[in-house]
C-alpha positions as CSV (number, residue, x, y, z in Angstrom):
1,M,0.1,0.1,0.0
2,G,3.0,2.3,0.3
3,F,5.6,3.4,-2.2
4,S,7.9,0.3,-1.9
5,S,8.2,-3.1,-0.3
6,C,10.4,-1.7,2.5
7,I,9.0,-1.4,6.0
8,R,10.5,1.5,7.8
9,S,8.7,1.4,11.1
10,C,6.0,-0.4,13.0
11,R,4.0,0.1,16.1
12,V,2.3,-2.3,18.6
13,I,-1.4,-1.7,19.0
14,P,-2.6,-2.7,22.5
15,M,-4.9,-5.6,22.6
16,V,-7.6,-3.8,24.6
17,S,-10.2,-6.5,23.5
18,L,-8.9,-8.7,26.4
19,F,-9.9,-6.3,29.0
20,C,-13.1,-4.8,30.5
21,T,-15.1,-2.7,28.2
22,V,-16.0,-0.3,31.0
23,C,-12.2,0.4,31.5
24,H,-11.5,0.6,27.9
25,P,-14.4,2.2,26.0
26,T,-12.6,1.9,22.6
27,V,-13.1,-1.9,22.5
28,Q,-14.8,-3.8,19.7
29,G,-17.0,-1.6,17.4
30,S,-16.6,1.6,19.2
31,Y,-15.0,4.0,16.7
32,R,-15.5,7.7,16.4
33,L,-13.3,10.2,14.6
34,R,-13.9,13.9,13.8
35,I,-12.0,15.7,11.1
36,Y,-11.8,19.4,10.4
37,E,-10.9,21.6,7.5
38,K,-8.7,24.1,9.6
39,T,-6.2,23.7,12.4
40,D,-7.3,23.8,16.1
41,F,-10.6,22.1,15.3
42,N,-12.0,25.0,13.4
43,G,-14.0,25.2,10.1
44,H,-16.1,22.6,8.6
45,M,-16.3,19.4,10.6
46,M,-17.5,15.8,10.0
47,E,-17.8,12.9,12.3
48,F,-17.2,9.3,11.1
49,M,-17.6,5.9,12.7
50,D,-16.7,3.8,9.7
51,D,-14.0,3.5,7.0
52,C,-13.8,6.2,4.3
53,P,-12.4,5.1,1.0
54,C,-12.3,8.6,-0.5
55,V,-12.3,11.7,1.9
56,S,-13.1,14.3,-0.8
57,D,-16.3,12.5,-1.9
58,R,-17.7,12.6,1.7
59,F,-16.0,15.6,3.3
60,H,-15.7,17.7,0.2
61,H,-12.2,18.8,1.0
62,R,-8.9,17.3,0.3
63,H,-7.2,18.7,3.3
64,V,-7.6,17.8,6.9
65,Y,-5.8,20.2,9.1
66,S,-6.9,18.8,12.5
67,C,-8.8,15.8,13.8
68,N,-10.1,14.3,17.1
69,V,-9.9,10.6,17.5
70,M,-12.5,9.9,20.2
71,N,-12.7,6.2,20.0
72,G,-10.8,3.4,18.4
73,Y,-7.4,3.3,16.4
74,W,-7.3,4.7,12.8
75,I,-5.0,4.8,9.8
76,F,-5.0,7.8,7.5
77,Y,-3.8,7.2,4.0
78,E,-2.3,10.0,1.7
79,Y,-4.5,8.8,-1.3
80,P,-8.0,7.5,-1.9
81,N,-8.6,3.7,-1.7
82,Y,-6.2,3.2,1.1
83,R,-3.0,4.0,-0.8
84,G,0.2,6.0,-0.2
85,R,1.8,7.0,3.0
86,Q,0.1,5.7,6.2
87,Y,-0.4,7.4,9.5
88,F,-1.5,5.7,12.8
89,L,-3.7,7.6,14.9
90,R,-4.4,6.7,18.5
91,P,-7.3,8.2,20.5
92,G,-6.5,11.8,21.2
93,E,-6.5,15.3,19.8
94,Y,-4.5,16.3,16.8
95,R,-4.5,20.1,16.5
96,R,-2.4,20.1,13.3
97,Y,-1.6,17.6,10.7
98,R,2.0,17.5,11.9
99,D,0.7,16.1,15.1
100,W,0.2,12.8,13.4
101,S,3.6,13.2,11.6
102,A,2.3,14.1,8.1
103,T,4.2,16.4,5.8
104,C,1.1,17.8,4.4
105,A,-2.6,18.1,5.2
106,I,-3.9,15.9,2.3
107,V,-5.8,12.8,3.6
108,G,-7.2,10.7,0.7
109,S,-8.8,7.9,2.8
110,F,-8.8,6.4,6.3
111,R,-9.9,3.2,7.9
112,R,-10.4,1.8,11.4
113,V,-7.9,-0.8,12.8
114,T,-10.2,-3.6,13.6
115,D,-8.0,-6.8,13.5
116,F,-5.3,-6.8,16.0
């Protein structure tokens, strides 16, 4: 899905599904993400609870300058249909695209991390 067959980094995703759902509210099926067209959670906002193969089709913007991952773990992709550079997002606030280590604000698609 990236630009080459080389893996440059990896990250362990906690297996919270083995724990109590009261203590870990992001368990099994609980996914919630808000994306914004401007930094610091300003401008047009849209909330998602499912995968999005083409952000511009649903959000009507190519750029995502900030986001709030309220539940679950997500992967942002640089291009539509889950292609290009990938960015792993844990629950938390991302006030600028650099907070998820992107070099630009373009997000083409994203999906939930469901199998771990």
